[in-house]
N, C-alpha and C positions, 0 to 999 in steps of 0.2 A: 474331498476336502473336509477337514475336521470341523464340526459344527461349533462355532464360537458364540452362538447366540442362545440365550435362554429361550425355551420353547414358548410358542404363542398359540392361542386357539386358532384352529384352521378357519374358523368363521371370519377371521380378519380378511380372508381372501374372497369372501362372498361378494363384496361390493364390486371390485374390479372385474371378477368373472361375470357378474350380472351385466355390467356395462358392455363387455365384449359381446355377450350373447345378444343383447338388445341391438347392438350395431350389426348383427347378422353374421358374426364370425363363429366358428366352431372351436371351442376350447378344450373339448374332451381329449383329443389325442395328446396335447401338451400335458394335461393333468396326468394322464396315464403314464406318460414318459418320466415324470418326476415323482411317481408313486402316489398320486392322489386321484380322487374321483369327485364328480360334481356333488353327488349325494353325501360323500364323506365329509365335505367341508362344513356341512351343517350338523354333523353328528356330535353329540356331547362327548367331551373328553378327547376329541381329535386334535392333534397338534401338528404344527409345521416347523421345519427348520428355517433358518434365514436363507440358506441356499435355495430351498424350494421357493420361498417367497421372492427371492431376487430373480430367479429364472422366469417365473411367471410374469412379474412386473416388467422385466426387460422385454419379454415377448410382446406384451401389450403396447409398451411405449415405442420400441424400436421396430419390431417386425410388423405389427399391425398399424403403426402410425397413430397411436391413441395416447398422446402425452398427457391428456387430462384425467387419466385413471387415478391420479393421486387425490382427486376430489371425492370426499365422502358424499354420496348422493341420497342416502336414505333420509326420509323426513322424520323419523323417530329413532330413539335409542332402544336397542334391544337388550334389556338387562339380562335375560336368560342366556344370551349368547356371549355375554361379557366374561372376562376373566376376573380374578379376585380384585385386581386394581380397578377394573371398570365398575364392579359392584360396590367397592368402597367409595369410589368417586360419586356414583349415582345416589348412594345412600347418605352422603355427607350432609351435615346440617345446612351449610351455606355454599354458595358458588366458590367462594375463596377456599373453603375446606376441600371442595371437590378438585379444584385446580391444584391445590397444595398436595393432594394425594398423589397425583400424577408426577409432580416434582419430587416428592419424597421417595417414591418407588419407581423412578424413571428408568432404572436398569431392568425392570421387569415388563415394560410396555411393549406393544407390538413393533414400534419403530423407535428402538433405543436411541435417545438423544439427550444431550446435556441441556436441561431446561432450568430456568430460574424465574421465579415469580416475585416481583417487587412492587411495593406500594409507595407512591410519592404524593406530594401535595398536588392535586389536580389531575392525576392520572395513575393507573396501575399498568404493569407491563409483564407480559409473559414472553420471554426471550428464548430462542432456540440456539443451541451451540452446535458442536460437531455431532454428526451421526456416528453411532458407535462403530459402524463398519465402513466409514468413509475411506479408510486406508486400503481395505481390501476391494472396495467398489468405488473408485474415485470419479467415475463418470459424472459429468455435469447433470445429466438427466436424472441420475439417482438422487442427488442432493435435492433437486427440484421436487421430485416425487415425494421424498420424505417430508419436506417442508409443507408441501401442499396437503398431505395427509393430515399432518398434526394441526395446521392452521384451520383447515376446513372442518375437522372434527371439533375443534374448540369453538368455532363459529356456530356449528350446528347445536352444540350444547347450550350456548348462549341464546340461540334462536328458539330452542325448545322452551327456555325459561323466559322467553319474550323480552330478552335483553339486548338483542342485536343492535338496536338503535343507540345503545350506550357505547358501542365500539367507536373509538376515535380514529384509528388508522391502522392499516397493516403495512408494514415495512418489509421489503425483500432485498437480499443482498445481490441477486442475480439480475441480469438485464431482462426486459420483457420477452417471455418465450413465445413460440409460434402460436400457442393457444391462449394468448393473453386475453382474448375476449371472454374466456370462461371465468376469469377473475371478476370482471365487471358483472357477469351474470350471477355469480355466486355470492360475492360480498357486497352488501349494501353500505359501503363506507369507502373512503379514499384508500387506494392501493398505490404504493410508491416503490418502484423498482430501483435497483442500483444504490441501495442504502447501505450503511455500514454493518447492519445486523438484520437477522430475520426475527421479526417480533410483531406482536399484536398489542396495541395499547387501548385502554378503555377507561371509562369513569371509575374512580376508586370505590364508589358506593356499590358497584356490582359485586365486589367481594363479600359484602355484608348481606347480600340478598338471600333469604331462606330458599331452600330447594323444595319443590313440591314432592319430590321423590325421597325426601329424607326419611331414614328409617334407622334409629339407633341400634336395634338388634342386628339387622343386616350389616350395618357398618362395623360393629364390633367383631362379628364373625369374619368378615372379609379382611379387616385389618390384621387379625391374627393369622389368616392365611398368607397375607403378603409378608408379614414378619417371618413366618415359617419359611417362605421361599427365600428370603434374604439370608436367613441363618443358614439354609442349605448351601447357598452360594459361598458362604464364608467358611464352610468346613474345609479341611485341608484338601481332600481330593477334588472338590469342586473348584476351589480358588486356584490351586496349583495347576490342575488340568486346564482351566480357562486361560491361565497365563501361558502355559506351554502351547496351547492352541494358537494363541496370538503370535508367539515366537516362531512357530512352525510355518506360518504364512507370511513372515516378514522378510524372507530372503536372508541373504548374508548380513544385512545391516539390521541387527536386532535393535528394537527401540530402547531409548533411555528409560529409566524408571519414571521420569516426569511424563513422558509420552505414554508410557504403559498405564500410569495412574489416570491419565486423561481418558484413555480408551476404556478403562474400567469404571469411569465416572466417579472417581473419588480423588481426594487430595493425595499428594505424594506421601505426606506424613501418615495418613490413615492407612495407605497400602503398606508402608514399612512396618507400622505397628501391628497390623493383622498378620503379616508374614512372620513377624518376630513372635507373636503369640502362638503360631504354628511351629515354632522352633526352626525357622528357616529365614532366608532372605532372598531378594531378587537375584543377587549374584549367585547364590547357591543354586537356585532354581535354574538359572541360565547356564551355569557350568555343568550341572548334572544332565541337563538336556543336551548340551554340546557333547558331553562325554558319551551319552547314549547313541547319538547320531554318529559320533566318531567310530565307536565300536562297530556299528553296522557297516560303515563305509570301509573300514579296514578289513573286516572279515568277509564282506560280500562283494566288494568291488576290486578293481585293479588300479583305482586312482592312487596317485602318488601321495605321500605324506604332505608335500607342499600343496597339492591341489585340494586335499581334504581340509587343511588348515585354512586356505583361502575361502572355501565354500562355507566354512562355519564362522566366518567373520573375523578371523585372526589376520592381522596385517603382517605379522612375522611368523614363520614356521616355528621358531625357537619358543615363542610364547605359547603356541599350541602344544608343543612337546612338554614344556614345563607344567602346563595345566593338566594334561593327560597323565603325566607321571605322578602328579600329586594325588590323583584319584585311583590310578591303576597300579602304581608302584613300579611300573616299567615304562619305557618309551614307547611311542606308537609303533615304530618299526619292530621293536623286540616283541611286542604283543602280536603283531601280524605274523612274524616268523614262528612264534609259538603256536598259533592257531593252525598255521600251515603244516607243522610237524604232526599235530594231532590228527590231521586229515589224511596223512600218508597211509597207504594200504599196509596192513600188517603182513609179515611173512607167513 
Protein backbone atom coordinates (compact mmCIF):
# COMPACT_ATOMS: atom_id res chain seq x y z
CA UNK A 1 0.00 0.00 0.00
CA UNK A 2 1.29 3.45 -0.91
CA UNK A 3 2.23 5.50 2.15
CA UNK A 4 -0.22 8.41 2.27
CA UNK A 5 0.95 9.86 5.55
CA UNK A 6 3.73 12.29 6.33
CA UNK A 7 6.35 10.38 8.30
CA UNK A 8 6.27 10.64 12.06
CA UNK A 9 8.93 9.89 14.70
CA UNK A 10 9.02 6.22 15.69
CA UNK A 11 9.04 7.38 19.31
CA UNK A 12 5.29 7.95 19.00
CA UNK A 13 4.93 4.17 19.25
CA UNK A 14 6.94 3.89 22.45
CA UNK A 15 3.98 4.48 24.75
CA UNK A 16 1.66 1.74 23.39
CA UNK A 17 4.59 -0.68 23.12
CA UNK A 18 5.52 0.00 26.75
CA UNK A 19 1.91 -0.58 27.83
CA UNK A 20 1.83 -3.91 26.02
CA UNK A 21 5.10 -5.03 27.62
CA UNK A 22 3.91 -4.00 31.08
CA UNK A 23 0.82 -6.14 30.53
CA UNK A 24 3.08 -9.17 29.97
CA UNK A 25 2.80 -9.49 26.19
CA UNK A 26 5.70 -9.85 23.77
CA UNK A 27 5.69 -7.20 21.05
CA UNK A 28 9.04 -8.09 19.44
CA UNK A 29 7.76 -10.54 16.77
CA UNK A 30 5.17 -8.07 15.47
CA UNK A 31 7.68 -5.21 15.41
CA UNK A 32 10.07 -7.33 13.34
CA UNK A 33 7.24 -8.30 11.01
CA UNK A 34 6.54 -4.65 10.17
CA UNK A 35 10.21 -3.73 9.90
CA UNK A 36 10.76 -2.19 13.34
CA UNK A 37 12.65 -3.04 16.52
CA UNK A 38 12.09 -2.10 20.16
CA UNK A 39 15.45 -0.34 20.31
CA UNK A 40 14.89 1.43 17.00
CA UNK A 41 11.74 3.13 18.24
CA UNK A 42 13.80 5.36 20.51
CA UNK A 43 16.55 6.04 17.97
CA UNK A 44 16.88 9.67 16.83
CA UNK A 45 15.84 10.15 13.21
CA UNK A 46 13.82 6.94 13.02
CA UNK A 47 10.40 7.32 11.38
CA UNK A 48 7.36 5.10 10.84
CA UNK A 49 4.71 5.06 8.14
CA UNK A 50 1.02 5.24 8.91
CA UNK A 51 0.61 1.62 7.80
CA UNK A 52 3.19 0.45 10.36
CA UNK A 53 1.46 2.58 13.00
CA UNK A 54 -1.95 1.14 12.10
CA UNK A 55 -0.81 -2.50 12.13
CA UNK A 56 0.72 -2.15 15.58
CA UNK A 57 -2.24 -0.29 17.10
CA UNK A 58 -4.71 -2.78 15.61
CA UNK A 59 -2.70 -5.63 17.12
CA UNK A 60 -2.89 -3.97 20.54
CA UNK A 61 -6.58 -3.08 20.38
CA UNK A 62 -8.03 -6.11 18.58
CA UNK A 63 -5.63 -9.04 18.96
CA UNK A 64 -4.44 -8.33 22.52
CA UNK A 65 -7.72 -6.81 23.72
CA UNK A 66 -6.11 -3.58 24.97
CA UNK A 67 -8.42 -0.81 23.69
CA UNK A 68 -6.98 1.67 26.18
CA UNK A 69 -3.64 2.01 24.31
CA UNK A 70 -4.83 5.34 22.93
CA UNK A 71 -4.25 6.96 26.31
CA UNK A 72 -0.92 8.71 26.76
CA UNK A 73 0.49 7.29 29.98
CA UNK A 74 3.75 9.19 30.46
CA UNK A 75 3.87 11.64 33.35
CA UNK A 76 6.21 14.06 31.57
CA UNK A 77 6.76 15.40 28.07
CA UNK A 78 9.97 14.29 26.39
CA UNK A 79 11.11 17.25 24.30
CA UNK A 80 14.12 15.40 22.86
CA UNK A 81 11.83 12.70 21.40
CA UNK A 82 9.45 15.25 19.92
CA UNK A 83 9.32 16.23 16.26
CA UNK A 84 9.51 19.84 15.05
CA UNK A 85 5.82 20.44 15.80
CA UNK A 86 6.22 19.08 19.34
CA UNK A 87 9.30 21.22 19.96
CA UNK A 88 7.58 24.34 18.66
CA UNK A 89 4.55 23.65 20.85
CA UNK A 90 6.66 23.05 23.96
CA UNK A 91 8.74 26.19 23.35
CA UNK A 92 5.72 28.43 22.68
CA UNK A 93 5.21 31.44 24.93
CA UNK A 94 1.70 30.53 26.12
CA UNK A 95 -0.57 27.49 26.28
CA UNK A 96 -2.73 29.06 23.57
CA UNK A 97 0.28 29.44 21.29
CA UNK A 98 1.21 25.82 22.00
CA UNK A 99 -2.21 24.45 21.08
CA UNK A 100 -2.32 26.82 18.13
CA UNK A 101 0.92 25.33 16.83
CA UNK A 102 -0.69 21.89 16.65
CA UNK A 103 -3.70 23.37 14.86
CA UNK A 104 -1.52 25.33 12.44
CA UNK A 105 0.62 22.32 11.53
CA UNK A 106 -2.02 19.65 12.05
CA UNK A 107 -1.12 17.90 8.80
CA UNK A 108 2.33 17.10 10.23
CA UNK A 109 1.38 15.60 13.59
CA UNK A 110 1.44 11.92 14.52
CA UNK A 111 -2.32 11.48 14.35
CA UNK A 112 -3.35 13.73 11.43
CA UNK A 113 -6.77 15.18 12.22
CA UNK A 114 -8.67 18.34 11.38
CA UNK A 115 -8.42 20.41 14.59
CA UNK A 116 -9.90 23.81 15.42
CA UNK A 117 -9.12 25.99 18.45
CA UNK A 118 -11.70 28.66 19.31
CA UNK A 119 -12.18 31.11 22.14
CA UNK A 120 -15.58 32.26 23.35
CA UNK A 121 -16.89 34.20 26.28
CA UNK A 122 -16.71 31.80 29.20
CA UNK A 123 -14.88 28.91 27.53
CA UNK A 124 -12.31 27.87 24.94
CA UNK A 125 -12.64 24.76 22.79
CA UNK A 126 -10.32 22.36 20.98
CA UNK A 127 -12.47 20.38 18.55
CA UNK A 128 -11.35 17.32 16.60
CA UNK A 129 -12.69 16.64 13.10
CA UNK A 130 -12.04 13.73 10.76
CA UNK A 131 -8.92 11.63 11.05
CA UNK A 132 -6.92 11.95 7.84
CA UNK A 133 -7.07 8.21 7.20
CA UNK A 134 -10.64 7.62 8.30
CA UNK A 135 -11.63 6.54 4.78
CA UNK A 136 -8.82 3.96 4.51
CA UNK A 137 -9.31 2.76 8.10
CA UNK A 138 -13.00 3.29 8.93
CA UNK A 139 -13.21 0.88 11.89
CA UNK A 140 -14.87 2.39 14.94
CA UNK A 141 -11.96 1.40 17.21
CA UNK A 142 -9.56 3.36 14.99
CA UNK A 143 -11.52 6.57 15.46
CA UNK A 144 -11.72 6.00 19.22
CA UNK A 145 -7.97 5.37 19.40
CA UNK A 146 -7.17 8.58 17.49
CA UNK A 147 -9.45 10.73 19.63
CA UNK A 148 -8.13 9.20 22.86
CA UNK A 149 -4.53 9.82 21.82
CA UNK A 150 -5.11 13.48 21.02
CA UNK A 151 -7.34 14.27 23.99
CA UNK A 152 -5.18 12.46 26.53
CA UNK A 153 -2.00 14.15 25.23
CA UNK A 154 -3.75 17.54 25.44
CA UNK A 155 -4.87 16.71 28.96
CA UNK A 156 -1.32 15.67 29.87
CA UNK A 157 0.07 18.96 28.58
CA UNK A 158 -2.42 20.91 30.70
CA UNK A 159 -1.66 18.71 33.71
CA UNK A 160 2.08 19.33 33.34
CA UNK A 161 1.24 23.06 33.41
CA UNK A 162 -0.95 22.45 36.51
CA UNK A 163 -4.03 23.56 34.57
CA UNK A 164 -6.06 20.33 34.54
CA UNK A 165 -8.52 21.83 37.04
CA UNK A 166 -9.40 24.47 34.44
CA UNK A 167 -10.85 21.87 32.05
CA UNK A 168 -14.63 22.14 31.98
CA UNK A 169 -15.67 19.06 30.00
CA UNK A 170 -14.63 16.42 27.50
CA UNK A 171 -17.27 15.54 24.89
CA UNK A 172 -17.10 12.41 22.74
CA UNK A 173 -19.17 11.49 19.72
CA UNK A 174 -19.10 7.74 20.32
CA UNK A 175 -20.94 5.69 22.97
CA UNK A 176 -19.12 4.54 26.12
CA UNK A 177 -16.47 1.96 25.03
CA UNK A 178 -15.73 -1.25 26.92
CA UNK A 179 -12.88 0.49 28.72
CA UNK A 180 -14.96 3.50 29.79
CA UNK A 181 -13.58 3.26 33.33
CA UNK A 182 -10.18 4.38 32.00
CA UNK A 183 -11.69 7.74 31.13
CA UNK A 184 -12.75 8.29 34.74
CA UNK A 185 -9.25 7.28 35.90
CA UNK A 186 -7.51 9.55 33.40
CA UNK A 187 -9.60 12.70 33.24
CA UNK A 188 -10.39 14.68 36.38
CA UNK A 189 -13.38 16.37 34.75
CA UNK A 190 -16.84 15.47 33.37
CA UNK A 191 -16.72 13.14 30.34
CA UNK A 192 -19.86 12.87 28.22
CA UNK A 193 -20.34 10.29 25.49
CA UNK A 194 -22.77 10.38 22.57
CA UNK A 195 -22.25 14.09 21.94
CA UNK A 196 -22.33 15.82 18.52
CA UNK A 197 -18.55 16.42 18.47
CA UNK A 198 -15.24 15.23 19.92
CA UNK A 199 -13.85 18.18 21.86
CA UNK A 200 -12.32 19.43 25.09
CA UNK A 201 -13.52 22.69 26.63
CA UNK A 202 -11.69 24.69 29.29
CA UNK A 203 -11.54 28.14 30.87
CA UNK A 204 -10.48 30.72 28.26
CA UNK A 205 -7.81 32.13 30.57
CA UNK A 206 -5.88 28.89 30.07
CA UNK A 207 -4.85 30.13 26.62
CA UNK A 208 -3.07 33.14 28.13
CA UNK A 209 -1.07 31.12 30.68
CA UNK A 210 2.72 31.39 30.16
CA UNK A 211 4.56 28.10 29.57
CA UNK A 212 7.45 27.21 31.84
CA UNK A 213 9.17 25.52 28.89
CA UNK A 214 8.94 28.65 26.69
CA UNK A 215 12.13 29.26 24.71
CA UNK A 216 12.05 31.86 21.90
CA UNK A 217 15.17 30.55 20.15
CA UNK A 218 14.01 26.91 20.15
CA UNK A 219 10.56 28.05 19.01
CA UNK A 220 12.00 30.02 16.08
CA UNK A 221 14.10 27.10 14.86
CA UNK A 222 11.25 24.58 15.25
CA UNK A 223 8.78 26.82 13.45
CA UNK A 224 11.18 27.19 10.52
CA UNK A 225 11.48 23.41 10.39
CA UNK A 226 7.68 23.05 10.37
CA UNK A 227 7.35 25.62 7.61
CA UNK A 228 10.01 23.81 5.60
CA UNK A 229 8.09 20.54 5.95
CA UNK A 230 4.89 22.22 4.78
CA UNK A 231 6.68 23.76 1.80
CA UNK A 232 7.99 20.32 0.87
CA UNK A 233 4.44 18.98 0.91
CA UNK A 234 3.37 21.71 -1.47
CA UNK A 235 6.03 21.03 -4.08
CA UNK A 236 4.63 19.48 -7.22
CA UNK A 237 5.98 15.96 -6.70
CA UNK A 238 4.91 15.82 -3.06
CA UNK A 239 1.41 17.22 -3.51
CA UNK A 240 0.58 15.38 -6.72
CA UNK A 241 2.04 12.12 -5.38
CA UNK A 242 -0.03 12.56 -2.23
CA UNK A 243 -3.20 13.09 -4.27
CA UNK A 244 -2.44 10.10 -6.48
CA UNK A 245 -1.86 7.96 -3.42
CA UNK A 246 -5.31 8.86 -2.11
CA UNK A 247 -6.90 8.14 -5.48
CA UNK A 248 -5.15 4.78 -5.78
CA UNK A 249 -6.73 3.61 -2.52
CA UNK A 250 -10.19 4.99 -3.27
CA UNK A 251 -11.37 2.17 -5.52
CA UNK A 252 -13.38 2.99 -8.61
CA UNK A 253 -15.27 5.78 -6.86
CA UNK A 254 -12.65 8.52 -6.83
CA UNK A 255 -13.43 11.30 -4.34
CA UNK A 256 -14.76 14.69 -5.36
CA UNK A 257 -12.40 17.64 -5.01
CA UNK A 258 -14.34 18.71 -1.91
CA UNK A 259 -13.75 15.35 -0.22
CA UNK A 260 -10.12 15.32 -1.38
CA UNK A 261 -9.54 18.80 0.08
CA UNK A 262 -10.95 17.65 3.41
CA UNK A 263 -8.64 14.65 3.38
CA UNK A 264 -5.69 16.98 2.73
CA UNK A 265 -6.92 19.27 5.52
CA UNK A 266 -7.33 22.39 3.41
CA UNK A 267 -10.20 24.25 1.79
CA UNK A 268 -11.31 23.39 -1.74
CA UNK A 269 -10.27 26.84 -2.98
CA UNK A 270 -6.81 26.45 -1.43
CA UNK A 271 -6.33 23.07 -3.09
CA UNK A 272 -7.47 24.45 -6.45
CA UNK A 273 -5.14 27.43 -6.11
CA UNK A 274 -2.11 25.32 -5.19
CA UNK A 275 -2.68 22.94 -8.07
CA UNK A 276 -3.14 25.90 -10.40
CA UNK A 277 0.22 27.32 -9.26
CA UNK A 278 1.73 23.95 -10.16
CA UNK A 279 0.26 24.22 -13.65
CA UNK A 280 -2.32 21.49 -13.21
CA UNK A 281 -5.77 20.77 -11.78
CA UNK A 282 -7.51 17.98 -9.92
CA UNK A 283 -9.19 16.91 -13.16
CA UNK A 284 -5.82 16.72 -14.93
CA UNK A 285 -4.22 14.75 -12.09
CA UNK A 286 -7.16 12.35 -12.03
CA UNK A 287 -7.29 11.92 -15.81
CA UNK A 288 -3.54 11.34 -16.13
CA UNK A 289 -3.62 8.78 -13.33
CA UNK A 290 -6.56 7.00 -14.95
CA UNK A 291 -4.67 7.05 -18.25
CA UNK A 292 -1.57 5.49 -16.69
CA UNK A 293 -3.67 2.79 -15.08
CA UNK A 294 -5.52 2.21 -18.34
CA UNK A 295 -2.23 1.72 -20.20
CA UNK A 296 -1.12 -0.89 -17.68
CA UNK A 297 -4.42 -2.77 -17.86
CA UNK A 298 -4.57 -2.65 -21.66
CA UNK A 299 -0.98 -3.81 -22.08
CA UNK A 300 -0.61 -6.27 -19.23
CA UNK A 301 -4.06 -7.87 -18.78
CA UNK A 302 -6.79 -9.46 -20.85
CA UNK A 303 -9.56 -7.36 -19.33
CA UNK A 304 -12.01 -6.05 -21.89
CA UNK A 305 -12.20 -2.33 -22.65
CA UNK A 306 -15.59 -2.28 -20.92
CA UNK A 307 -14.18 -3.91 -17.78
CA UNK A 308 -11.25 -1.48 -17.70
CA UNK A 309 -13.60 1.48 -18.10
CA UNK A 310 -15.73 0.30 -15.18
CA UNK A 311 -12.71 -0.41 -12.94
CA UNK A 312 -11.48 3.15 -13.50
CA UNK A 313 -14.79 4.69 -12.46
CA UNK A 314 -16.34 5.41 -15.87
CA UNK A 315 -20.07 4.73 -16.03
CA UNK A 316 -20.00 4.51 -19.84
CA UNK A 317 -17.27 2.87 -21.97
CA UNK A 318 -17.70 5.66 -24.53
CA UNK A 319 -16.58 8.24 -21.96
CA UNK A 320 -13.49 6.16 -21.24
CA UNK A 321 -12.72 5.86 -24.94
CA UNK A 322 -13.03 9.63 -25.45
CA UNK A 323 -10.81 10.43 -22.45
CA UNK A 324 -8.19 7.87 -23.51
CA UNK A 325 -8.15 9.10 -27.10
CA UNK A 326 -7.71 12.70 -25.95
CA UNK A 327 -4.40 11.77 -24.30
CA UNK A 328 -3.15 8.90 -26.49
CA UNK A 329 -4.47 9.98 -29.88
CA UNK A 330 -5.97 6.55 -30.51
CA UNK A 331 -8.77 4.46 -29.00
CA UNK A 332 -8.05 1.96 -26.21
CA UNK A 333 -8.57 -1.02 -28.54
CA UNK A 334 -6.30 0.46 -31.23
CA UNK A 335 -3.58 1.01 -28.62
CA UNK A 336 -3.91 -2.59 -27.38
CA UNK A 337 -3.75 -3.95 -30.92
CA UNK A 338 -0.65 -1.88 -31.64
CA UNK A 339 1.13 -3.14 -28.54
CA UNK A 340 0.22 -6.71 -29.47
CA UNK A 341 1.77 -6.27 -32.92
CA UNK A 342 5.06 -5.02 -31.45
CA UNK A 343 5.27 -8.13 -29.30
CA UNK A 344 4.91 -10.58 -32.19
CA UNK A 345 8.10 -12.60 -32.79
CA UNK A 346 10.08 -11.37 -35.77
CA UNK A 347 10.84 -13.70 -38.67
